[in-house]
C-alpha positions as a Markdown table, in Angstrom:
| # | Residue | x | y | z |
|---|---|---|---|---|
| 1 | Met | 0.0 | 0.1 | -0.1 |
| 2 | Lys | 1.4 | 3.5 | -0.7 |
| 3 | Thr | -0.2 | 6.7 | 1.1 |
| 4 | Leu | -1.0 | 10.3 | -0.2 |
| 5 | Leu | -0.9 | 13.0 | 2.0 |
| 6 | Thr | -3.4 | 16.3 | 0.6 |
| 7 | Ile | -3.1 | 19.1 | 2.6 |
| 8 | Arg | -4.4 | 22.3 | 1.3 |
| 9 | Glu | -2.8 | 25.9 | 2.3 |
| 10 | Asn | -5.9 | 27.3 | 3.1 |
| 11 | Ser | -6.6 | 24.4 | 6.2 |
| 12 | Tyr | -3.5 | 25.9 | 7.9 |
| 13 | Ala | -3.3 | 29.7 | 7.1 |
| 14 | Trp | -4.3 | 29.8 | 10.8 |
| 15 | Val | -1.1 | 28.5 | 12.3 |
| 16 | Thr | 1.3 | 31.3 | 10.4 |
| 17 | Ser | -1.4 | 34.0 | 10.6 |
| 18 | Thr | -1.9 | 33.2 | 15.0 |
| 19 | Leu | 0.7 | 31.7 | 16.2 |
| 20 | Gln | 3.6 | 33.0 | 14.0 |
| 21 | Trp | 4.7 | 29.8 | 13.2 |
| 22 | Arg | 6.4 | 29.8 | 9.8 |
| 23 | Lys | 6.4 | 26.2 | 9.1 |
| 24 | Pro | 2.7 | 24.9 | 9.6 |
| 25 | Leu | 3.5 | 21.2 | 8.4 |
| 26 | Leu | 6.2 | 21.3 | 11.3 |
| 27 | Leu | 3.7 | 22.3 | 13.8 |
| 28 | Pro | 5.3 | 20.4 | 17.1 |
| 29 | Ile | 2.4 | 18.4 | 19.0 |
| 30 | Cys | 4.2 | 17.5 | 22.2 |
| 31 | Asn | 7.4 | 18.5 | 20.9 |
| 32 | Lys | 6.6 | 16.1 | 17.4 |
| 33 | Pro | 6.3 | 17.8 | 14.2 |
| 34 | Phe | 2.7 | 17.1 | 13.0 |
| 35 | Val | 3.8 | 15.6 | 9.4 |
| 36 | Glu | 6.1 | 13.2 | 11.6 |
| 37 | Phe | 2.6 | 11.4 | 13.2 |
| 38 | Leu | 1.3 | 11.2 | 9.7 |
| 39 | Ile | 4.4 | 9.5 | 8.6 |
| 40 | Asp | 4.7 | 6.9 | 11.6 |
| 41 | Phe | 1.1 | 6.0 | 10.9 |
| 42 | Ala | 1.6 | 5.6 | 7.0 |
| 43 | Val | 4.3 | 2.9 | 8.3 |
| 44 | Leu | 1.7 | 1.3 | 10.9 |
| 45 | Ala | -0.7 | 1.0 | 8.1 |
| 46 | Gly | 1.8 | -1.1 | 5.7 |
| 47 | Ser | 2.9 | 2.3 | 3.7 |
| 48 | Arg | 6.6 | 1.7 | 1.8 |
| 49 | Asp | 5.7 | 5.0 | -0.2 |
| 50 | Ile | 4.5 | 8.3 | 0.9 |
| 51 | Arg | 3.4 | 11.0 | -1.3 |
| 52 | Leu | 3.1 | 14.7 | 0.4 |
| 53 | Leu | 0.6 | 16.8 | -1.9 |
| 54 | Ser | 0.0 | 20.9 | -1.4 |
| 55 | Asp | -1.0 | 23.9 | -2.9 |
| 56 | Gly | 1.5 | 25.5 | -0.3 |
| 57 | Ser | 4.8 | 25.3 | 0.2 |
| 58 | Leu | 6.7 | 22.0 | 0.8 |
| 59 | Gln | 10.3 | 23.7 | 1.2 |
| 60 | Glu | 10.6 | 23.1 | 4.8 |
| 61 | Val | 8.9 | 19.7 | 5.2 |
| 62 | Glu | 11.1 | 18.4 | 2.2 |
| 63 | Gln | 14.3 | 19.7 | 3.9 |
| 64 | Tyr | 13.4 | 18.2 | 6.9 |
| 65 | Cys | 11.8 | 14.6 | 5.7 |
| 66 | Glu | 14.2 | 14.3 | 2.9 |
| 67 | Asn | 14.1 | 10.7 | 1.0 |
| 68 | Gly | 12.1 | 9.5 | 4.0 |
| 69 | Ser | 15.1 | 7.3 | 5.1 |
| 70 | Arg | 14.8 | 7.7 | 8.6 |
| 71 | Trp | 11.2 | 6.2 | 8.8 |
| 72 | Gly | 12.5 | 3.4 | 6.6 |
| 73 | Val | 10.0 | 4.8 | 3.4 |
| 74 | Gln | 10.0 | 6.6 | 0.5 |
| 75 | Met | 8.9 | 10.2 | 0.5 |
| 76 | Ser | 8.3 | 12.2 | -2.3 |
| 77 | Tyr | 6.6 | 15.6 | -3.0 |
| 78 | Ala | 4.5 | 17.4 | -5.4 |
| 79 | His | 2.0 | 20.2 | -5.8 |
| 80 | Ile | -1.7 | 20.7 | -6.4 |
| 81 | Lys | -4.3 | 23.4 | -7.2 |
| 82 | Glu | -6.5 | 24.6 | -4.6 |
| 83 | Ser | -9.2 | 23.8 | -7.0 |
| 84 | Asp | -7.9 | 20.2 | -7.6 |
| 85 | Asp | -10.7 | 17.3 | -6.3 |
| 86 | Leu | -9.4 | 13.9 | -6.2 |
| 87 | Gln | -10.1 | 12.5 | -9.0 |
| 88 | Thr | -7.5 | 15.5 | -10.7 |
| 89 | Ile | -4.9 | 14.6 | -8.0 |
| 90 | Phe | -5.0 | 10.8 | -9.2 |
| 91 | Glu | -4.6 | 12.0 | -12.9 |
| 92 | Lys | -1.6 | 13.7 | -12.0 |
| 93 | Asn | -0.2 | 11.1 | -9.5 |
| 94 | Arg | -1.0 | 8.0 | -12.1 |
| 95 | Arg | 2.3 | 6.6 | -11.9 |
| 96 | Phe | 2.4 | 6.7 | -8.6 |
| 97 | Cys | -0.9 | 5.2 | -7.9 |
| 98 | Asn | -1.7 | 2.9 | -10.4 |
| 99 | Asp | 0.4 | -0.4 | -9.5 |
| 100 | Ser | -0.7 | -0.4 | -5.4 |
| 101 | Arg | -4.0 | 0.2 | -3.4 |
| 102 | Ile | -3.8 | 4.2 | -2.2 |
| 103 | Met | -4.4 | 5.2 | 1.3 |
| 104 | Val | -5.9 | 8.9 | 1.0 |
| 105 | Ile | -5.5 | 11.4 | 4.5 |
| 106 | Asp | -7.0 | 14.5 | 3.2 |
| 107 | Gly | -7.2 | 17.5 | 5.5 |
| 108 | Phe | -5.1 | 19.2 | 7.9 |
| 109 | Val | -5.7 | 16.5 | 10.5 |
| 110 | Phe | -4.5 | 14.7 | 13.4 |
| 111 | Ile | -4.9 | 11.0 | 13.4 |
| 112 | Gly | -5.4 | 9.1 | 16.8 |
| 113 | Tyr | -3.5 | 5.6 | 16.6 |
| 114 | Asp | -1.9 | 3.4 | 19.1 |
| 115 | Lys | 1.6 | 2.3 | 17.9 |
| 116 | Lys | 1.1 | -1.0 | 19.1 |
| 117 | Asn | -1.5 | -1.9 | 17.1 |
| 118 | Asp | -1.3 | -3.5 | 13.7 |
| 119 | Tyr | -2.8 | -1.4 | 10.9 |
| 120 | Ser | -1.9 | -3.2 | 7.9 |
| 121 | Ala | -3.6 | -6.4 | 8.2 |
| 122 | Leu | -6.5 | -4.7 | 9.3 |
| 123 | Phe | -6.1 | -2.3 | 6.6 |
| 124 | Asn | -6.0 | -5.3 | 4.0 |
| 125 | Ala | -9.2 | -6.5 | 5.1 |
| 126 | Met | -11.1 | -3.6 | 5.0 |
| 127 | Pro | -12.9 | -2.6 | 1.6 |
| 128 | Asp | -12.3 | 0.2 | -0.6 |
| 129 | Gly | -14.3 | 3.4 | 1.1 |
| 130 | Thr | -14.1 | 6.2 | 3.5 |
| 131 | Val | -12.2 | 5.0 | 7.1 |
| 132 | Val | -13.1 | 7.8 | 8.9 |
| 133 | Ser | -13.6 | 11.6 | 7.9 |
| 134 | Cys | -14.7 | 14.6 | 9.9 |
| 135 | Ala | -15.8 | 18.2 | 9.0 |
| 136 | Ala | -11.7 | 19.3 | 8.4 |
| 137 | Gly | -11.0 | 16.1 | 6.1 |
| 138 | Ser | -10.9 | 12.4 | 5.4 |
| 139 | Met | -9.3 | 9.0 | 5.4 |
| 140 | Arg | -10.3 | 6.7 | 2.7 |
| 141 | Leu | -8.5 | 3.5 | 1.1 |
| 142 | Ile | -9.1 | 3.7 | -3.1 |
| 143 | Thr | -7.9 | 0.6 | -5.6 |
| 144 | Val | -7.4 | 3.2 | -8.5 |
| 145 | Ser | -8.1 | 0.4 | -10.9 |
| 146 | Glu | -11.3 | -0.4 | -9.2 |
| 147 | Ser | -14.8 | 1.7 | -8.7 |
| 148 | Asn | -16.4 | -0.3 | -6.0 |
| 149 | Thr | -16.5 | 1.5 | -2.9 |
| 150 | Ala | -18.2 | 1.4 | 0.5 |
| 151 | Asn | -17.9 | 3.3 | 3.7 |
| 152 | Asn | -16.8 | 1.2 | 6.8 |
| 153 | Asp | -18.7 | 1.1 | 9.9 |
| 154 | Glu | -16.0 | 0.9 | 12.5 |
| 155 | Ala | -13.3 | 3.2 | 12.4 |
| 156 | Pro | -9.9 | 1.3 | 13.5 |
| 157 | Val | -8.8 | 5.2 | 14.3 |
| 158 | Ser | -10.0 | 8.5 | 14.8 |
| 159 | Leu | -9.3 | 11.9 | 12.9 |
| 160 | Asn | -9.6 | 15.3 | 14.6 |
| 161 | Pro | -9.3 | 18.4 | 13.0 |
| 162 | Ile | -6.3 | 21.2 | 13.9 |
| 163 | Asp | -8.0 | 24.0 | 12.3 |
| 164 | Ser | -7.7 | 26.7 | 15.5 |
| 165 | Val | -5.9 | 27.6 | 18.2 |
| 166 | Glu | -8.1 | 26.1 | 20.5 |
| 167 | Ser | -8.1 | 23.0 | 18.7 |
| 168 | Tyr | -4.2 | 22.6 | 18.7 |
| 169 | Tyr | -4.3 | 23.2 | 22.4 |
| 170 | Asp | -6.8 | 20.4 | 23.5 |
| 171 | Leu | -4.9 | 17.9 | 21.0 |
| 172 | Ser | -1.9 | 18.8 | 22.6 |
| 173 | Met | -3.2 | 18.7 | 26.2 |
| 174 | His | -5.5 | 15.4 | 25.4 |
| 175 | Ile | -2.1 | 13.6 | 24.1 |
| 176 | Leu | -0.1 | 14.6 | 27.1 |
| 177 | Arg | -2.1 | 13.4 | 29.8 |
| 178 | His | -3.9 | 10.3 | 28.3 |
| 179 | Glu | -2.2 | 9.2 | 24.9 |
| 180 | Ser | 1.3 | 9.5 | 25.0 |
| 181 | Ser | 2.2 | 5.9 | 25.3 |
| 182 | His | 0.1 | 5.7 | 21.9 |
| 183 | Tyr | 2.9 | 7.5 | 19.9 |
| 184 | Val | 6.4 | 7.6 | 19.8 |
| 185 | Leu | 7.4 | 11.2 | 21.5 |
| 186 | Pro | 10.8 | 12.6 | 21.3 |
| 187 | Gly | 12.8 | 12.6 | 24.9 |
| 188 | Tyr | 14.6 | 10.5 | 27.0 |
| 189 | Gly | 14.7 | 8.8 | 30.3 |
| 190 | Ser | 12.8 | 5.9 | 31.9 |
| 191 | Glu | 10.1 | 7.6 | 33.5 |
| 192 | Thr | 6.6 | 7.5 | 32.1 |
| 193 | Asp | 4.6 | 11.0 | 31.3 |
| 194 | Ser | 8.3 | 12.5 | 31.3 |
| 195 | Tyr | 9.9 | 13.1 | 28.3 |
| 196 | Ile | 12.8 | 15.2 | 28.3 |
| 197 | Gly | 15.1 | 16.4 | 25.4 |
| 198 | Arg | 18.9 | 16.7 | 24.6 |
| 199 | Asn | 21.2 | 19.8 | 26.9 |
| 200 | Val | 18.4 | 20.2 | 29.3 |
| 201 | Thr | 19.4 | 21.9 | 32.6 |
| 202 | Ile | 17.2 | 21.4 | 35.4 |
| 203 | Ser | 18.1 | 23.7 | 38.8 |
| 204 | Lys | 17.7 | 21.5 | 42.0 |
| 205 | Ser | 15.5 | 23.6 | 43.4 |
| 206 | Ala | 13.1 | 23.4 | 40.4 |
| 207 | Glu | 9.7 | 21.0 | 40.2 |
| 208 | Ile | 8.6 | 19.1 | 37.6 |
| 209 | Ile | 5.2 | 17.6 | 37.9 |
| 210 | Lys | 4.6 | 14.9 | 35.1 |
| 211 | Pro | 3.0 | 14.8 | 32.9 |
| 212 | Val | 5.7 | 17.0 | 31.1 |
| 213 | Ser | 7.2 | 17.1 | 27.3 |
| 214 | Ile | 10.6 | 19.5 | 27.5 |
| 215 | Gly | 12.2 | 19.7 | 24.0 |
| 216 | Asn | 16.2 | 20.3 | 23.5 |
| 217 | Asn | 18.0 | 23.3 | 24.6 |
| 218 | Val | 16.1 | 23.9 | 27.7 |
| 219 | Gln | 17.4 | 25.9 | 31.1 |
| 220 | Ile | 14.8 | 25.8 | 33.7 |
| 221 | Leu | 16.0 | 28.0 | 36.6 |
| 222 | Ala | 15.7 | 28.2 | 40.3 |
| 223 | Gly | 12.1 | 27.8 | 42.2 |
| 224 | Ser | 10.4 | 27.1 | 39.0 |
| 225 | Val | 7.5 | 25.0 | 38.5 |
| 226 | Ile | 6.9 | 23.3 | 35.2 |
| 227 | Gly | 3.6 | 21.3 | 35.0 |
| 228 | Pro | 1.4 | 19.5 | 35.2 |
| 229 | Gly | -0.1 | 19.0 | 31.5 |
| 230 | Thr | 2.7 | 21.1 | 30.1 |
| 231 | Val | 5.1 | 21.2 | 26.9 |
| 232 | Ile | 8.0 | 22.9 | 27.3 |
| 233 | Gly | 9.7 | 23.7 | 23.1 |
| 234 | Ser | 13.6 | 23.9 | 22.1 |
| 235 | Asn | 15.5 | 26.9 | 22.9 |
| 236 | Val | 13.6 | 27.7 | 26.0 |
| 237 | Ile | 14.5 | 29.8 | 29.0 |
| 238 | Ile | 12.3 | 29.6 | 31.9 |
| 239 | Asp | 13.8 | 32.1 | 34.5 |
| 240 | Arg | 13.8 | 31.9 | 38.4 |
| 241 | Lys | 10.3 | 31.3 | 40.4 |
| 242 | Ser | 8.1 | 31.2 | 37.0 |
| 243 | Arg | 5.5 | 29.2 | 36.5 |
| 244 | Ala | 4.3 | 26.7 | 33.5 |
| 245 | Thr | 1.3 | 25.1 | 33.8 |
| 246 | Glu | -1.4 | 23.6 | 31.7 |
| 247 | Ser | 0.4 | 25.3 | 29.1 |
| 248 | Ile | 2.5 | 25.3 | 26.1 |
| 249 | Val | 5.8 | 27.4 | 25.7 |
| 250 | Leu | 6.9 | 27.1 | 22.0 |
| 251 | Asp | 10.6 | 27.1 | 20.8 |
| 252 | Asn | 12.7 | 30.2 | 21.1 |
| 253 | Thr | 10.6 | 31.4 | 23.7 |
| 254 | Tyr | 12.0 | 33.2 | 27.3 |
| 255 | Ile | 10.1 | 33.1 | 30.5 |
| 256 | Gly | 11.0 | 35.9 | 32.7 |
| 257 | Glu | 11.6 | 35.5 | 36.3 |
| 258 | Glu | 8.1 | 35.5 | 38.6 |
| 259 | Leu | 5.9 | 35.1 | 35.4 |
| 260 | Asp | 2.8 | 32.3 | 35.6 |
| 261 | Val | 2.0 | 31.1 | 32.4 |
| 262 | Glu | -1.2 | 29.2 | 33.2 |
| 263 | His | -3.6 | 27.7 | 30.3 |
| 264 | Lys | -2.1 | 29.7 | 27.7 |
| 265 | Ile | 0.5 | 28.8 | 24.5 |
| 266 | Ala | 3.8 | 31.4 | 24.8 |
| 267 | Ile | 5.5 | 32.0 | 22.1 |
| 268 | Arg | 8.8 | 34.4 | 21.7 |
| 269 | Asn | 7.1 | 37.7 | 23.2 |
| 270 | Thr | 3.1 | 36.7 | 22.8 |
| 271 | Leu | 0.8 | 34.8 | 25.2 |
| 272 | Ile | -2.2 | 33.4 | 23.4 |
| 273 | Ser | -5.6 | 31.9 | 25.4 |
| 274 | Pro | -6.9 | 29.4 | 23.4 |
| 275 | Pro | -10.4 | 29.9 | 23.9 |
| 276 | Gly | -11.1 | 32.7 | 21.1 |
| 277 | Ala | -6.9 | 32.8 | 20.0 |
| 278 | Val | -7.0 | 36.3 | 22.1 |
| 279 | Ser | -3.1 | 37.2 | 22.4 |
| 280 | Ile | -1.2 | 39.5 | 24.9 |
| 281 | Ala | 2.2 | 41.0 | 23.7 |
| 282 | Met | 4.5 | 41.2 | 26.4 |
| 283 | Glu | 7.2 | 42.6 | 27.7 |
| 284 | Asp | 8.9 | 41.6 | 30.8 |
| 285 | Pro | 9.6 | 44.1 | 33.3 |
| 286 | His | 12.0 | 41.7 | 35.1 |
| 287 | Leu | 13.9 | 41.1 | 31.9 |
| 288 | Leu | 14.0 | 45.3 | 31.1 |
| 289 | Thr | 14.9 | 45.9 | 34.5 |
| 290 | Gly | 17.9 | 43.3 | 34.7 |
| 291 | Ile | 19.5 | 44.5 | 31.6 |
| 292 | Lys | 19.2 | 48.4 | 32.7 |
| 293 | Asp | 21.1 | 47.3 | 35.9 |
| 294 | Thr | 23.9 | 45.3 | 34.4 |
| 295 | Ala | 24.7 | 48.2 | 32.3 |
| 296 | Arg | 25.8 | 50.9 | 34.5 |
| 297 | Gly | 27.6 | 51.1 | 38.0 |
| 298 | Ile | 30.6 | 49.4 | 39.5 |
| 299 | Gly | 29.7 | 45.9 | 38.3 |
| 300 | Asn | 30.3 | 46.8 | 34.8 |
| 301 | Phe | 33.3 | 48.6 | 36.1 |
| 302 | Phe | 34.5 | 45.5 | 37.5 |
| 303 | Arg | 33.6 | 43.7 | 34.3 |
| 304 | Thr | 35.7 | 45.6 | 32.6 |
| 305 | Ile | 38.5 | 44.8 | 34.3 |
| 306 | Val | 37.7 | 41.1 | 34.6 |
| 307 | His | 37.6 | 41.0 | 30.6 |
| 308 | Asp | 40.6 | 43.0 | 30.2 |
| 309 | Leu | 42.7 | 40.7 | 32.3 |
| 310 | Thr | 41.1 | 37.8 | 30.8 |
| 311 | Ala | 42.1 | 39.3 | 26.8 |
| 312 | Ile | 45.5 | 40.0 | 27.5 |
| 313 | Val | 45.8 | 36.3 | 29.3 |
| 314 | Leu | 44.5 | 34.8 | 26.0 |
| 315 | Ile | 46.9 | 37.3 | 23.8 |
| 316 | Leu | 49.9 | 35.9 | 25.9 |
| 317 | Leu | 49.0 | 32.4 | 25.5 |
| 318 | Leu | 48.0 | 32.5 | 22.0 |
| 319 | Phe | 50.9 | 34.7 | 20.6 |
| 320 | Val | 53.4 | 32.2 | 19.7 |
| 321 | Pro | 50.7 | 29.8 | 18.0 |
| 322 | Phe | 49.2 | 33.0 | 15.7 |
| 323 | Ile | 52.4 | 34.0 | 14.2 |
| 324 | Leu | 53.8 | 30.4 | 13.7 |
| 325 | Ile | 50.7 | 28.9 | 12.5 |
| 326 | Thr | 48.5 | 31.5 | 10.0 |
| 327 | Pro | 51.5 | 32.5 | 7.6 |
| 328 | Ile | 51.7 | 29.1 | 6.6 |
| 329 | Leu | 47.9 | 28.5 | 6.3 |
| 330 | Ala | 47.9 | 31.9 | 4.5 |
| 331 | Ile | 50.4 | 30.7 | 2.0 |
| 332 | Gln | 48.3 | 27.6 | 1.9 |
| 333 | Gly | 45.1 | 29.7 | 0.8 |
| 334 | Lys | 43.2 | 28.2 | 4.2 |
| 335 | Trp | 43.3 | 31.6 | 6.0 |
| 336 | Arg | 40.6 | 34.1 | 4.7 |
| 337 | Ser | 40.4 | 37.4 | 6.0 |
| 338 | Ser | 38.1 | 40.0 | 5.2 |
| 339 | Arg | 36.5 | 42.9 | 7.6 |
| 340 | Lys | 33.0 | 43.7 | 8.2 |
| 341 | Thr | 31.6 | 46.6 | 9.8 |
| 342 | Cys | 29.3 | 46.1 | 13.0 |
| 343 | Tyr | 27.3 | 48.0 | 15.7 |
| 344 | Asp | 28.9 | 49.2 | 18.9 |
| 345 | His | 27.0 | 48.3 | 21.9 |
| 346 | Thr | 25.1 | 51.8 | 21.5 |
| 347 | Cys | 23.7 | 50.7 | 18.4 |
| 348 | Lys | 24.7 | 53.8 | 16.9 |
| 349 | Ala | 28.0 | 54.2 | 16.1 |
| 350 | Thr | 29.8 | 51.0 | 14.1 |
| 351 | Val | 33.3 | 49.3 | 14.5 |
| 352 | Ser | 35.5 | 47.8 | 12.0 |
| 353 | Leu | 36.2 | 44.1 | 12.9 |
| 354 | Pro | 38.2 | 41.3 | 10.9 |
| 355 | Asn | 36.2 | 38.3 | 9.4 |
| 356 | Val | 38.4 | 35.6 | 9.7 |
| 357 | Ser | 37.7 | 32.2 | 8.1 |
| 358 | Ile | 39.7 | 29.2 | 8.2 |
| 359 | Glu | 39.0 | 26.1 | 6.0 |
| 360 | Arg | 39.1 | 23.1 | 8.4 |
| 361 | Ser | 41.5 | 20.8 | 6.1 |
| 362 | Gly | 44.2 | 19.4 | 7.5 |
| 363 | Pro | 46.0 | 19.0 | 11.1 |
| 364 | Leu | 47.1 | 22.6 | 10.7 |
| 365 | Ser | 44.2 | 24.1 | 9.9 |
| 366 | Ala | 42.1 | 22.3 | 12.6 |
| 367 | Leu | 44.5 | 23.0 | 15.2 |
| 368 | Ala | 44.3 | 26.7 | 14.3 |
| 369 | Phe | 40.4 | 26.5 | 14.5 |
| 370 | Ala | 40.5 | 25.0 | 17.8 |
| 371 | Leu | 42.9 | 27.5 | 19.7 |
| 372 | Ser | 40.8 | 30.0 | 18.3 |
| 373 | Leu | 43.0 | 31.9 | 16.3 |
| 374 | Asp | 40.7 | 33.3 | 14.3 |
| 375 | Arg | 39.3 | 35.3 | 17.0 |
| 376 | Phe | 43.2 | 36.5 | 18.5 |
| 377 | Ser | 43.0 | 39.8 | 16.9 |
| 378 | Thr | 39.6 | 40.8 | 18.2 |
| 379 | Leu | 41.0 | 39.9 | 21.6 |
| 380 | Phe | 42.8 | 43.7 | 21.0 |
| 381 | Arg | 39.5 | 45.3 | 20.7 |
| 382 | Val | 38.7 | 44.0 | 24.6 |
| 383 | Ile | 41.5 | 46.0 | 25.8 |
| 384 | Ser | 40.8 | 49.1 | 23.6 |
| 385 | Gly | 37.0 | 49.2 | 25.2 |
| 386 | Arg | 35.2 | 48.3 | 21.9 |
| 387 | Leu | 34.5 | 44.8 | 22.6 |
| 388 | Ser | 33.5 | 42.8 | 25.5 |
| 389 | Leu | 35.2 | 39.5 | 25.9 |
| 390 | Ile | 31.9 | 37.3 | 26.0 |
| 391 | Gly | 28.6 | 38.9 | 25.1 |
| 392 | Asn | 26.6 | 39.3 | 21.9 |
| 393 | Ala | 27.7 | 37.8 | 18.4 |
| 394 | Pro | 28.8 | 41.1 | 17.0 |
| 395 | Met | 25.6 | 42.4 | 14.4 |
| 396 | Ala | 26.9 | 43.7 | 11.2 |
| 397 | Val | 24.9 | 46.8 | 9.8 |
| 398 | Glu | 23.8 | 44.7 | 6.8 |
| 399 | Glu | 22.5 | 42.4 | 8.8 |
| 400 | Lys | 20.8 | 44.2 | 11.0 |
| 401 | Asn | 19.2 | 46.5 | 8.1 |
| 402 | Ser | 17.9 | 43.2 | 6.6 |
| 403 | Ser | 16.3 | 41.9 | 9.9 |
| 404 | Gly | 14.3 | 44.6 | 10.8 |
| 405 | Ser | 14.3 | 45.2 | 14.8 |
| 406 | Ser | 14.4 | 41.3 | 15.6 |
| 407 | Gly | 17.8 | 41.0 | 15.8 |
| 408 | Pro | 20.2 | 40.8 | 19.0 |
| 409 | Ala | 21.7 | 44.3 | 18.1 |
| 410 | Val | 18.5 | 46.1 | 18.4 |
| 411 | Thr | 17.7 | 44.7 | 22.1 |
| 412 | Pro | 18.5 | 45.6 | 25.2 |
| 413 | Gly | 21.5 | 45.1 | 27.0 |
| 414 | Tyr | 23.4 | 44.3 | 23.4 |
| 415 | Arg | 27.1 | 43.8 | 24.3 |
| 416 | Pro | 29.2 | 42.7 | 21.2 |
| 417 | Ala | 32.2 | 40.1 | 22.0 |
| 418 | Val | 34.9 | 38.1 | 20.7 |
| 419 | Phe | 33.0 | 35.1 | 22.1 |
| 420 | Ser | 29.1 | 34.7 | 22.4 |
| 421 | Tyr | 27.0 | 33.0 | 25.5 |
| 422 | Ala | 25.5 | 31.1 | 22.7 |
| 423 | Glu | 28.6 | 29.5 | 21.9 |
| 424 | Ala | 29.4 | 28.9 | 25.5 |
| 425 | Glu | 25.9 | 27.2 | 26.1 |
| 426 | Asn | 26.6 | 25.2 | 22.9 |
| 427 | Trp | 23.1 | 26.5 | 21.3 |
| 428 | Pro | 22.3 | 27.2 | 17.9 |
| 429 | Ile | 24.5 | 30.9 | 17.3 |
| 430 | Ser | 22.2 | 32.6 | 14.6 |
| 431 | Gly | 18.7 | 34.8 | 15.0 |
| 432 | Asn | 16.3 | 34.2 | 17.6 |
| 433 | Asp | 17.7 | 31.3 | 19.1 |
| 434 | Ala | 21.0 | 33.2 | 19.9 |
| 435 | Ala | 18.9 | 36.2 | 21.1 |
| 436 | Ile | 17.2 | 34.0 | 24.3 |
| 437 | Val | 20.2 | 33.0 | 25.7 |
| 438 | Glu | 22.3 | 36.0 | 25.1 |
| 439 | Arg | 19.4 | 38.4 | 26.7 |
| 440 | Phe | 19.0 | 35.8 | 29.9 |
| 441 | Tyr | 22.9 | 36.6 | 30.5 |
| 442 | Ala | 22.9 | 39.7 | 29.7 |
| 443 | Ile | 20.6 | 39.5 | 33.1 |
| 444 | His | 22.4 | 37.0 | 35.1 |
| 445 | Ser | 26.1 | 36.8 | 34.3 |
| 446 | Asn | 28.5 | 38.1 | 37.0 |
| 447 | Pro | 32.5 | 38.8 | 35.7 |
| 448 | Leu | 33.3 | 35.9 | 37.1 |
| 449 | Gln | 30.9 | 33.8 | 35.7 |
| 450 | Asp | 32.1 | 35.1 | 32.4 |
| 451 | Ile | 35.6 | 33.8 | 32.6 |
| 452 | Gly | 33.9 | 30.6 | 32.9 |
| 453 | Leu | 31.7 | 30.7 | 29.9 |
| 454 | Thr | 34.7 | 31.9 | 28.3 |
| 455 | Met | 36.7 | 28.8 | 28.8 |
| 456 | Lys | 33.2 | 26.8 | 27.9 |
| 457 | Ser | 33.4 | 28.5 | 24.3 |
| 458 | Leu | 36.8 | 27.6 | 24.0 |
| 459 | Ile | 35.9 | 24.4 | 24.8 |
| 460 | Asn | 33.1 | 24.0 | 22.4 |
| 461 | Arg | 35.1 | 25.5 | 19.6 |
| 462 | Phe | 37.5 | 22.3 | 20.2 |
| 463 | His | 35.2 | 20.1 | 20.3 |
| 464 | Asp | 32.9 | 21.2 | 17.1 |
| 465 | Asn | 36.6 | 20.8 | 15.7 |
| 466 | Thr | 37.1 | 17.4 | 16.8 |
| 467 | Thr | 33.7 | 16.6 | 15.8 |
| 468 | Ala | 33.7 | 18.3 | 12.4 |
C-alpha cells in the first residue's frame, strides 16, 4: 500500500497568522512535528511509499523529511491546485497510484492511533471506501483501477481537525495527559509521562510535575515549577520562580522571572489564550530592568577589568601559535581574512572588525580553529574597549538592516564580544535562538561567571573541531 497526504494551504493558514509559526506542516505537537505523526501512521498501516501534496510551500517539510530514509520509507513531494479534486489528483499522480492500493489522508487533521496496533493487516482486510472522516478532512482506502467502494462502519482510528488555536491546544493537552503511550514522542529517560530532550538543565530547586514534554536546549532555573500538563519546546529558558501549568511554551521563547503561564500558549513575546485565540504581547519588566541594571555602576566597571585581564592572558597564550601557524595557512590559502562593519554597544556607532574564516582541512588548520586563532586579533578590541570578551555575536550593519528590529543588535543589553554566550552554552548561534540565551546572560551573568563561560566557548569550539 502507498499513502497520499493532501493538505491544502487554506486549512493551515491560521498557524502562520495566529501562532506566528512559519512552518505549519512541522507544527510541534508534544514536541513532535505534525507531519511525523502522519508518517508514523502510514508506516504502521503498511505503506512504504508516501507522497505529500499541497498547494502551499513544501520547501521546509522537504528539507526536514528529505527522502524518508529515517523512517524506512520513500518520501516524494508534489504540488496541486486549490481546485483539484481527488480524481484530478489521481490523474496527476497516475504513475504513483496505478500499481498499488492507496490510502488517502486529506486535510490538516490529526489521526488518533496506537503504535501497538497492527493496522497493516486490518487495512488489508477492509474494503475500499472512507475509513473515517470529520469536518476538516477524511481518510480513505482506494484501489484506483476499481470503482466499487463502501463506507466502513467501525473506524479503527479517530480523526481530529486541527483548525484553530483551541483545537491545537486541546489536542496537545489530551495526548500529553491521556495518550502519550500511543505515540513515539521525543525524549529520553525511563519515567512514564516525562519526555525530556537533549541538553536540558533543571535547577535542583525547580519542580517538574508530570506529565510534561520538554524539548532540546532548555534551561529551567531555581524555584520554577513546570507542569502538570505542560509542553516546553526547544531553545527555551524558564527564569527563576516562574510557573508554567497546563500550557504550551513554543520554541525560541524566554519566560522571565516570577511569571505565571497557565492555560496559555507562549511564543516569543506573546501569550495566547486558546479560547478565542486572544493574544497579549508582553514586555517582561524583570528582563528590561535586569538588563538596565547590568549596564551601569561598579559592577560594569569590575566586568571591564576582568574582561581586559582575561583578554591579555589569552593574547599571551595564543601569540606564539598565531605567528607560527597563520602565515603557513595564509600561503596555503586556508586563512581568509576580510573586514566587516558592526554596531558597537550603543547601536549607534560602528566598529570595523576582522572577519576570518579557516578552511578546516588538514591538521594545521584544525589546530588553528581549535585554538580560536581566528578570534586572536579581536582580543585587542577588548583592551581598547570596543568589544567585550563574551556577550553577543557582533551584529553587522547590513545584517541588522535586513533583519529589521528583531536582531540582537537592537535589543536591550546588546554587548558585542569576541565570544558569544550562545557558543558557551552550545546553542544555535544565529537569529532568535542566540538572542534568547544572550538576553538571559545579559541579565544574570557576573564578571567571574564570564571567565568560566569564555572557557566553555573555547572548549566547545575545540569539541566542534574534533567532531566536524
